[in-house]
C-alpha positions as a Markdown table, in Angstrom:
| # | Residue | x | y | z |
|---|---|---|---|---|
| 1 | Met | -33.2 | 53.1 | 17.5 |
| 2 | Val | -32.4 | 50.2 | 15.3 |
| 3 | Thr | -29.0 | 49.6 | 13.9 |
| 4 | Val | -28.8 | 47.1 | 11.3 |
| 5 | Ile | -25.1 | 45.9 | 11.9 |
| 6 | Pro | -23.5 | 43.4 | 8.6 |
| 7 | Leu | -22.7 | 39.7 | 10.3 |
| 8 | Ala | -18.2 | 39.5 | 9.0 |
| 9 | Ala | -17.4 | 35.4 | 7.7 |
| 10 | Asp | -16.3 | 34.9 | 11.5 |
| 11 | Ala | -19.1 | 35.9 | 13.5 |
| 12 | Ala | -20.3 | 32.5 | 12.4 |
| 13 | Gln | -17.6 | 31.0 | 14.6 |
| 14 | Asp | -19.8 | 32.9 | 17.9 |
| 15 | Leu | -22.1 | 29.1 | 17.5 |
| 16 | Thr | -24.0 | 31.3 | 20.3 |
| 17 | Leu | -25.4 | 33.9 | 17.6 |
| 18 | Val | -25.5 | 31.4 | 14.8 |
| 19 | Ser | -28.2 | 29.8 | 16.8 |
| 20 | Arg | -29.7 | 32.9 | 18.6 |
| 21 | Leu | -30.3 | 33.7 | 15.0 |
| 22 | Thr | -31.7 | 30.2 | 13.7 |
| 23 | Asp | -34.0 | 30.6 | 16.7 |
| 24 | Leu | -35.0 | 34.1 | 15.8 |
| 25 | Ile | -35.8 | 32.7 | 12.0 |
| 26 | Asn | -38.0 | 30.2 | 13.0 |
| 27 | Thr | -39.8 | 31.7 | 16.1 |
| 28 | Ala | -40.6 | 34.3 | 13.7 |
| 29 | Tyr | -42.0 | 32.2 | 10.8 |
| 30 | Thr | -43.9 | 29.7 | 12.8 |
| 31 | Ile | -45.8 | 32.5 | 13.9 |
| 32 | Ala | -46.4 | 34.1 | 10.5 |
| 33 | Glu | -48.0 | 30.3 | 9.0 |
| 34 | Ser | -48.8 | 28.7 | 11.7 |
| 35 | Asp | -52.2 | 28.4 | 10.1 |
| 36 | Leu | -50.3 | 26.5 | 6.6 |
| 37 | Trp | -48.7 | 23.5 | 8.5 |
| 38 | Ser | -50.0 | 20.6 | 9.2 |
| 39 | Lys | -46.2 | 19.6 | 11.6 |
| 40 | Glu | -43.6 | 22.4 | 12.4 |
| 41 | Met | -41.6 | 23.5 | 9.6 |
| 42 | Pro | -38.4 | 25.3 | 10.3 |
| 43 | Arg | -37.3 | 28.1 | 8.4 |
| 44 | Thr | -33.3 | 27.5 | 8.7 |
| 45 | Asn | -31.1 | 25.6 | 10.8 |
| 46 | Met | -27.5 | 25.8 | 12.5 |
| 47 | Asp | -25.3 | 24.5 | 9.9 |
| 48 | Glu | -28.2 | 27.1 | 7.4 |
| 49 | Thr | -27.5 | 30.1 | 9.3 |
| 50 | His | -23.9 | 29.4 | 9.5 |
| 51 | His | -22.9 | 29.2 | 6.2 |
| 52 | Ala | -25.1 | 32.4 | 5.4 |
| 53 | Ile | -22.8 | 34.6 | 7.1 |
| 54 | Thr | -19.6 | 33.4 | 5.7 |
| 55 | Glu | -21.0 | 34.2 | 2.6 |
| 56 | Leu | -21.1 | 37.7 | 4.4 |
| 57 | Gln | -25.0 | 36.8 | 3.6 |
| 58 | Val | -26.8 | 38.3 | 7.0 |
| 59 | Ala | -27.7 | 41.5 | 8.3 |
| 60 | Thr | -29.4 | 41.3 | 12.0 |
| 61 | Ala | -30.9 | 44.2 | 14.3 |
| 62 | Tyr | -30.5 | 45.8 | 17.5 |
| 63 | Val | -32.3 | 47.6 | 19.4 |
| 64 | Gly | -29.8 | 48.6 | 22.7 |
| 65 | Asn | -27.8 | 45.5 | 22.8 |
| 66 | Gln | -30.7 | 43.2 | 21.7 |
| 67 | Leu | -31.0 | 41.4 | 18.4 |
| 68 | Val | -34.0 | 42.2 | 17.2 |
| 69 | Gly | -34.0 | 40.9 | 13.8 |
| 70 | Ala | -31.9 | 39.5 | 10.9 |
| 71 | Ile | -32.2 | 39.3 | 6.7 |
| 72 | Arg | -30.0 | 36.8 | 4.5 |
| 73 | Ser | -29.7 | 38.7 | 0.8 |
| 74 | His | -27.5 | 37.8 | -1.8 |
| 75 | Arg | -26.8 | 38.0 | -5.7 |
| 76 | Leu | -28.3 | 35.8 | -7.9 |
| 77 | Asp | -27.0 | 37.1 | -11.4 |
| 78 | Glu | -25.6 | 40.1 | -12.4 |
| 79 | Thr | -28.4 | 42.9 | -11.9 |
| 80 | Thr | -30.3 | 41.2 | -9.2 |
| 81 | Trp | -30.1 | 40.4 | -5.9 |
| 82 | Thr | -32.7 | 39.2 | -3.5 |
| 83 | Phe | -33.7 | 38.2 | 0.0 |
| 84 | Gly | -35.0 | 36.2 | 3.2 |
| 85 | Ala | -35.2 | 34.9 | 6.0 |
| 86 | Leu | -36.8 | 38.5 | 7.4 |
| 87 | Ala | -37.1 | 38.1 | 10.7 |
| 88 | Val | -38.6 | 40.1 | 13.3 |
| 89 | Ala | -38.6 | 39.4 | 17.2 |
| 90 | Pro | -41.9 | 39.3 | 18.2 |
| 91 | Asp | -41.9 | 41.3 | 21.0 |
| 92 | Ala | -40.4 | 44.8 | 18.6 |
| 93 | Ser | -42.9 | 43.8 | 15.4 |
| 94 | Gly | -44.3 | 47.3 | 14.2 |
| 95 | Gln | -41.4 | 49.7 | 15.4 |
| 96 | Gly | -39.3 | 49.2 | 11.7 |
| 97 | Ile | -37.0 | 46.6 | 12.0 |
| 98 | Gly | -38.5 | 44.5 | 8.5 |
| 99 | Arg | -38.4 | 48.5 | 6.7 |
| 100 | Ala | -34.5 | 48.7 | 8.4 |
| 101 | Leu | -33.3 | 45.5 | 7.6 |
| 102 | Val | -35.1 | 45.5 | 3.5 |
| 103 | Ser | -33.7 | 49.1 | 3.4 |
| 104 | His | -29.7 | 48.0 | 4.3 |
| 105 | Val | -29.8 | 44.7 | 1.7 |
| 106 | Glu | -31.2 | 47.6 | -1.0 |
| 107 | Thr | -28.9 | 49.6 | 0.0 |
| 108 | Arg | -25.9 | 47.1 | -0.3 |
| 109 | Ala | -27.4 | 45.0 | -3.5 |
| 110 | Gln | -27.8 | 49.1 | -5.1 |
| 111 | Thr | -24.2 | 49.7 | -4.2 |
| 112 | Glu | -22.5 | 46.5 | -6.0 |
| 113 | Gly | -24.2 | 47.4 | -8.9 |
| 114 | Ala | -27.8 | 45.1 | -9.1 |
| 115 | Gln | -30.8 | 47.0 | -10.5 |
| 116 | Thr | -33.1 | 45.0 | -9.2 |
| 117 | Met | -34.5 | 43.2 | -6.0 |
| 118 | Gln | -36.4 | 40.2 | -5.7 |
| 119 | Leu | -37.9 | 37.9 | -2.9 |
| 120 | Glu | -40.5 | 35.4 | -2.2 |
| 121 | Val | -43.1 | 35.3 | -0.4 |
| 122 | Leu | -45.6 | 32.5 | 0.3 |
| 123 | Ala | -49.5 | 32.6 | -0.2 |
| 124 | Pro | -52.1 | 30.7 | 0.3 |
| 125 | Arg | -54.7 | 30.8 | -1.9 |
| 126 | Glu | -57.9 | 31.4 | 0.7 |
| 127 | Pro | -55.9 | 34.3 | 2.4 |
| 128 | Leu | -54.9 | 34.9 | 5.5 |
| 129 | Pro | -55.0 | 38.2 | 8.0 |
| 130 | Tyr | -51.7 | 38.2 | 8.4 |
| 131 | Leu | -50.0 | 37.1 | 5.2 |
| 132 | Thr | -52.4 | 39.9 | 3.4 |
| 133 | Arg | -50.8 | 42.2 | 5.5 |
| 134 | Leu | -47.7 | 41.3 | 5.2 |
| 135 | Ala | -47.6 | 41.2 | 1.1 |
| 136 | Gly | -49.0 | 45.3 | 1.3 |
| 137 | Trp | -46.0 | 45.9 | 3.6 |
| 138 | Tyr | -44.3 | 44.6 | 0.6 |
| 139 | Gln | -46.4 | 46.6 | -1.9 |
| 140 | Arg | -45.7 | 49.7 | 0.0 |
| 141 | Leu | -42.0 | 48.7 | 0.1 |
| 142 | Lys | -42.5 | 49.4 | -4.0 |
| 143 | Tyr | -42.3 | 45.3 | -4.5 |
| 144 | Gln | -44.6 | 43.5 | -6.9 |
| 145 | Glu | -45.7 | 40.2 | -8.1 |
| 146 | Val | -44.4 | 38.4 | -11.6 |
| 147 | Ser | -44.8 | 35.2 | -11.2 |
| 148 | Arg | -47.1 | 32.5 | -9.4 |
| 149 | Lys | -46.4 | 29.2 | -8.8 |
| 150 | Asp | -48.4 | 26.1 | -7.2 |
| 151 | Leu | -45.7 | 25.2 | -4.0 |
| 152 | Ala | -46.0 | 21.8 | -5.4 |
| 153 | Glu | -44.3 | 22.9 | -8.7 |
| 154 | Val | -41.6 | 24.6 | -6.6 |
| 155 | Phe | -41.1 | 22.9 | -3.3 |
| 156 | Pro | -43.0 | 19.2 | -3.4 |
| 157 | Ala | -41.5 | 17.6 | -0.3 |
| 158 | Asp | -43.0 | 20.7 | 1.1 |
| 159 | Ala | -46.4 | 20.2 | -0.4 |
| 160 | Pro | -48.2 | 17.2 | 1.8 |
| 161 | Phe | -47.4 | 19.4 | 4.8 |
| 162 | Leu | -49.9 | 22.0 | 3.9 |
| 163 | Thr | -52.7 | 22.4 | 5.6 |
| 164 | Cys | -54.6 | 24.6 | 2.1 |
| 165 | Pro | -53.0 | 26.1 | -1.4 |
| 166 | Cys | -50.7 | 28.2 | -1.2 |
| 167 | Asp | -48.2 | 29.9 | -4.2 |
| 168 | Val | -44.9 | 30.7 | -4.2 |
| 169 | Val | -44.7 | 34.5 | -4.9 |
| 170 | Val | -42.0 | 36.4 | -6.7 |
| 171 | Met | -41.9 | 39.9 | -5.7 |
| 172 | Arg | -39.1 | 42.3 | -7.3 |
| 173 | Lys | -38.1 | 46.0 | -7.2 |
| 174 | Ala | -36.5 | 48.5 | -9.5 |
| 175 | Leu | -33.8 | 49.3 | -7.0 |
| 176 | Ser | -33.7 | 52.8 | -9.3 |
| 177 | Ser | -36.4 | 53.3 | -7.2 |
| 178 | Ile | -35.2 | 53.7 | -3.8 |
């Protein structure tokens, strides 16, 4: 059974937890995006993770006492929240952990008055099986593409390290549908 726990701000003082979360997120993204980058491109670092926890933006997932997932979410504007850094431990995939984390942040956003949830995904122009499955998973969760831009426009410093052309795709979901 998956238990999702939103982290309190003082959890940022637990540097072991901050390190474990940072490693979990970076490992998940390194695996998922391994064919996209010519060098290691960490998704986050200890300082960013620490800051996200102090801002009450992080929720964690546990199976028993084992940390198996994390997600970051926050308000974008009066009606829209966003999430990212969704990570599931590689040995725990396929157990509903990602869905539990997304459901948690959607419910939190809706409770806080949001009408829409948004996320950004990296999409290679030549489809890669894992990322195609991930996009399909978000679509099954009722997220729809609303815009697409070349990664070089959005993150120009990262573009030289791509192994193939990629877009940043913005997906949204009306929270009234949850």
